[in-house]
C-alpha positions in Angstrom: 94.5 139.6 113.2 95.6 140.8 109.8 99.2 140.5 110.9 98.7 136.8 110.2 98.6 137.7 106.6 101.3 140.4 106.6 103.1 141.4 109.8 103.6 144.9 108.5 99.9 145.5 107.8 98.0 147.1 110.7 95.5 149.7 111.7 96.8 152.9 113.4 94.1 155.2 114.7 91.7 153.3 112.5 93.8 153.9 109.3 95.3 150.9 107.6 99.1 151.2 107.2 101.7 149.1 105.5 105.2 149.5 107.1 103.9 152.7 108.7 102.7 154.2 105.5 99.0 155.2 105.7 97.3 153.7 102.7 94.8 156.5 102.6 97.8 158.7 101.7 98.9 156.3 98.9 95.3 156.5 97.6 95.6 160.3 97.4 99.0 160.1 95.6 98.4 157.3 93.1 95.4 156.5 90.9 93.8 153.2 92.0 93.9 150.3 91.5 97.6 150.2 92.5 99.8 147.3 93.7 101.6 148.0 97.0 104.5 145.8 98.2 106.2 145.7 101.6 110.0 145.3 101.0 110.5 144.2 104.6 108.0 141.4 104.2 109.8 140.1 101.1 113.2 140.3 102.9 111.8 138.6 106.0 110.2 135.8 104.1 113.4 135.0 102.3 115.3 135.1 105.6 112.8 132.8 107.3 113.2 130.1 104.8 117.0 130.5 104.7 117.4 130.5 108.5 115.0 127.5 108.9 117.6 125.2 107.5 120.0 124.3 110.3 122.2 121.7 108.8 122.3 122.2 105.1 122.5 125.3 102.9 120.3 124.9 99.9 120.5 127.1 96.8 117.3 129.2 97.1 116.1 130.0 93.6 113.2 132.5 93.6 110.5 131.4 91.2 110.3 134.4 89.0 106.9 133.4 87.6 105.3 134.4 90.9 106.2 138.1 90.3 108.7 139.3 87.7 108.9 142.9 89.0 112.6 143.9 88.6 112.8 145.4 92.1 111.8 142.1 93.7 114.4 140.3 91.7 117.0 142.9 92.6 116.1 142.7 96.3 116.5 138.9 96.4 119.7 138.9 94.3 121.3 141.2 96.8 120.4 138.7 99.5 122.1 135.9 97.6 119.2 134.2 95.9 119.2 132.6 92.5 116.2 132.3 90.3 114.0 129.6 88.7 112.9 130.8 85.3 110.5 129.4 82.7 111.2 131.7 79.7 114.0 133.6 78.1 112.3 136.8 79.2 112.6 135.8 82.9 116.2 134.6 82.2 117.2 138.0 80.7 115.4 139.9 83.5 117.2 137.9 86.2 120.6 138.6 84.7 119.8 142.3 84.1 118.8 142.7 87.8 121.8 141.1 89.5 121.3 137.4 89.5 124.5 135.4 88.7 124.0 133.0 85.8 125.4 130.2 87.9 122.4 130.5 90.2 119.8 130.3 87.5 117.7 127.2 86.8 115.7 127.1 83.6 112.5 125.0 83.9 109.3 124.7 81.8 107.9 122.3 79.2 108.1 124.6 76.2 111.6 125.9 75.8 112.2 126.9 72.2 115.4 126.4 70.3 116.2 130.0 70.7 115.7 129.9 74.5 117.9 126.8 74.8 120.6 128.4 72.7 120.4 131.6 74.7 120.6 129.7 78.1 123.7 127.8 76.9 125.3 131.1 75.8 124.9 132.5 79.3 126.3 129.4 81.0 123.4 129.2 83.5 123.5 126.6 86.3 121.2 124.0 84.7 118.3 123.2 82.5 115.5 121.2 84.1 114.3 119.0 81.3 110.7 118.0 81.1 110.6 115.4 78.4 112.8 113.0 76.4 112.0 114.9 73.3 113.2 118.1 74.8 116.5 116.5 75.9 117.1 115.1 72.4 116.7 118.7 71.0 119.0 120.1 73.7 121.6 117.5 72.8 121.6 118.5 69.2 121.9 122.2 70.0 124.7 121.6 72.5 126.6 119.6 69.9 126.2 122.3 67.3 127.5 124.9 69.8 130.2 122.5 71.1 129.0 123.4 74.7 128.4 121.0 77.5 125.1 121.6 79.3 124.2 120.6 82.8 120.8 118.8 83.0 118.4 117.8 85.8 115.7 115.5 84.7 112.3 116.6 86.1 110.5 113.5 87.4 106.8 113.2 87.3 106.3 111.2 90.5 102.5 110.7 90.0 101.6 112.3 93.3 98.5 114.3 94.1 99.5 117.5 95.9 96.0 118.0 97.2 95.8 121.5 95.8 93.6 123.1 93.1 93.5 120.9 90.0 94.7 123.8 87.9 97.9 124.2 89.8 98.7 120.5 90.3 101.9 119.5 88.4 103.0 116.1 89.8 100.3 113.7 88.6 100.7 111.4 85.6 98.0 113.2 83.7 99.7 116.6 84.2 101.9 117.9 81.3 105.0 118.2 83.5 108.1 116.0 83.8 109.3 112.6 82.6 107.4 109.5 83.8 109.1 108.0 86.8 109.6 104.7 85.1 111.5 106.3 82.2 114.2 108.0 84.2 116.7 105.1 84.2 116.5 104.7 80.5 117.2 108.4 79.9 120.3 108.1 82.2 121.5 105.1 80.3 121.0 106.8 76.9 123.0 109.9 77.8 125.6 108.4 80.2 128.5 108.9 77.8 127.2 111.9 75.9 129.9 114.4 75.1 127.8 117.5 75.5 125.0 116.5 77.9 125.9 116.2 81.5 123.0 114.8 83.6 123.8 116.0 87.1 120.6 115.1 89.0 116.9 115.1 89.4 114.2 117.7 89.8 110.6 117.4 91.2 107.8 119.9 91.6 104.3 118.6 92.5 102.2 121.7 92.6 101.5 125.1 94.1 99.7 126.5 97.2 100.2 123.2 99.0 98.9 123.4 102.6 99.9 120.0 104.0 103.3 118.5 104.5 102.1 115.0 103.5 102.4 115.4 99.7 105.9 116.8 100.0 106.9 113.9 102.3 105.5 111.4 99.8 107.2 113.0 96.8 110.6 113.5 98.6 110.7 109.9 99.8 110.0 108.7 96.3 112.7 110.8 94.8 115.2 109.8 97.5 114.6 106.1 96.6 115.2 106.9 93.0 118.5 108.7 93.7 119.7 105.6 95.6 118.6 103.3 92.8 120.4 105.4 90.1 123.6 105.6 92.2 123.5 101.8 92.7 123.5 101.5 88.9 126.6 103.6 88.8 125.1 107.0 87.8 126.4 110.1 89.4 123.8 112.2 91.1 125.1 115.5 92.5 122.0 117.8 92.5 118.5 117.5 93.7 116.0 120.2 92.8 113.0 119.9 95.1 110.9 122.7 93.5 108.6 124.9 95.5 104.8 125.0 96.2 104.6 126.0 99.8 101.2 127.6 100.5 100.5 130.9 102.1 97.6 132.4 104.1 95.0 134.1 101.9 92.3 134.3 104.6 93.2 134.8 108.3 91.7 131.4 109.2 93.7 129.5 106.5 95.9 126.6 107.8 99.4 126.6 106.3 102.6 124.5 106.6 105.1 125.6 109.2 108.2 126.5 107.2 110.4 125.0 109.9 108.7 121.6 109.5 109.2 121.8 105.7 112.9 122.6 106.0 113.4 119.9 108.7 111.7 117.3 106.4 114.3 118.1 103.7 117.2 117.9 106.1 116.1 114.7 107.7 115.7 113.0 104.4 118.8 114.3 102.5 121.4 115.5 104.9 123.6 112.3 104.5 123.2 111.9 100.8 125.9 114.4 99.7 123.6 116.3 97.4 123.4 119.9 96.4 119.8 120.8 97.3 117.9 123.4 95.3 114.5 124.8 96.4 112.3 127.2 94.3 110.0 129.2 96.5 108.0 131.9 94.8 104.6 132.5 96.4 106.1 131.9 99.8 108.5 134.8 99.4 106.4 137.4 97.8 102.7 136.4 98.1 102.0 138.0 101.5 104.1 141.1 100.7 101.6 142.6 98.3 98.2 144.1 98.3 95.9 145.8 95.8 94.6 149.2 96.9 91.3 149.9 95.3 88.4 152.4 95.4 84.7 151.8 95.5 83.0 153.0 92.3 79.5 152.6 93.7 77.3 150.4 95.9 74.5 148.7 93.8 71.4 147.4 95.4 70.3 144.1 93.8 67.1 142.2 94.3 68.5 140.2 97.2 72.0 141.6 97.8 74.3 144.5 97.8 77.0 144.6 95.1 80.1 146.6 96.0 81.7 147.6 92.7 85.4 148.4 93.0 87.8 149.7 90.4 90.1 146.7 90.6 89.0 143.8 88.4 89.9 140.4 87.2 92.4 142.0 84.8 94.4 143.1 88.0 93.9 139.8 89.9 92.8 136.8 87.9 93.1 134.2 90.8 89.5 134.4 92.0 88.1 133.9 88.5 90.6 131.2 87.5 91.1 129.3 90.7 88.1 130.3 92.8 90.6 131.9 95.2 89.3 133.9 98.1 91.5 136.8 99.3 91.0 138.7 102.5 89.4 142.2 101.8 89.6 145.0 104.4 88.7 148.7 104.5 91.4 151.4 104.4 89.6 153.3 107.1 88.0 151.3 109.9 84.6 152.6 111.2 82.3 151.5 114.0 79.1 151.4 111.8 76.3 149.0 111.1 77.5 146.0 109.1 76.2 144.8 105.8 76.8 141.7 103.6 78.4 142.6 100.3 79.4 140.9 97.1 82.8 142.5 96.2 82.9 142.7 92.4 85.0 144.3 89.7 84.1 146.5 86.7 85.0 144.0 84.0 82.2 142.8 81.7 82.4 139.2 82.8 80.2 137.4 85.4 83.3 135.8 86.8 84.7 139.2 87.8 83.9 138.6 91.5 86.3 138.7 94.4 84.1 137.6 97.3 80.5 137.0 98.1 78.3 137.6 101.1 81.1 139.2 103.2 79.9 141.0 106.3 81.7 144.4 106.6 81.2 147.9 108.0 79.0 150.2 105.9 80.9 151.3 102.8 80.3 154.0 100.3 81.4 155.5 97.0 85.1 156.6 97.0 85.9 154.5 100.2 89.2 152.6 99.9 89.6 148.9 100.1 92.6 146.5 100.2 92.7 143.0 98.6 95.4 141.2 100.6 98.1 138.6 99.7 98.4 139.7 96.0 102.2 139.7 95.8 102.2 136.5 93.9 100.3 135.8 90.7 98.7 139.3 90.7 100.5 141.9 88.6 102.5 139.2 86.6 99.2 137.7 85.4 97.4 141.0 84.8 96.2 142.3 81.5 94.6 145.3 79.9 91.3 143.4 79.2 88.5 145.8 78.5 91.3 148.3 77.9 91.3 149.3 81.5 95.1 149.6 81.5 97.8 148.1 83.7 98.0 149.2 87.4 101.1 150.8 88.8 103.3 148.9 91.2 104.9 150.7 94.2 107.0 149.6 97.2 107.1 150.8 100.8 109.7 150.3 103.5 109.9 152.0 106.9 107.5 154.8 106.3 108.8 155.5 102.8 107.3 155.0 99.4 109.4 153.9 96.4 108.1 154.0 92.8 109.1 151.2 90.6 
């Protein structure tokens, strides 16, 4: 059931459609590869996470790094979302596309002096500080501007998120956050600072997490820390719990029930009088997108068939970088003999491979294929490597196509 991946993706008369739009028609209208996004899927995913909270109303800050397309930011801003940004570019794009500055959280380990000054000039909600050194620099800048800045200290809780090692962010050897044992000292140092207002804590342990257990461990640890800080007389008003909820890339993938994730947060923090912030990115946009590609040719190897497509690792780096495995399906379904294919791109790199030994109907030159679940970390991580150019991004909703 491909609807496990995107509920608006289905075959009608053996033709693959997204929100009722036949992708064979998209292929005729736009050169491939092309990114195609379902607006309804984005809106539904945002609504699901919002409605799954029954007793608290967290500030949902979309993690722009997942996909910085201006239309996506615009769609979510109209729904009331804030954003989590990690660069001045993402900050500027958020404001330009309707996000209120008081709903913007600025994270990231490498904020430059210019970025800090710009964030302060826009009066954003808060800076999530990743190190004592960064906070010292922010304090000097705030003093020079005579502006008070709201700060959440990002805690490194030293917790393994049980995800791919390249997207783990909460272990002691990861570059993110302030060591757990240093947090109290930082609060003490800045407790009476004229321009630095530490309002709370932030935590983010990784991405594409498929079990509730690491979240439970991290959230319990941060809850204990909030209590200890309050007992010492420090005021904690805000708790930013980050993001990291995994999505289904293959139909058989096991994922967290979003209701269970939201219930965990409510059960732990409902009585603590905290403003809760969450930062979903992949969860909102990941399933919404696909890459529509065309087969260049079928190559017969010594022991296998290589299916060479016009989408490459420059369009979707995840398989090469993270060994990710996306569902791949034909645009037109046929009842033919099945073969095992290696799905590979045109880039001059051995790592430009999407999937190996995948059984599928017989496919030929010019046939269309779809790589599913590419709404997050697809277009935003793309490049023009090999000078193949950047792919176009389009949107569909209720049988209509919208160019970006």
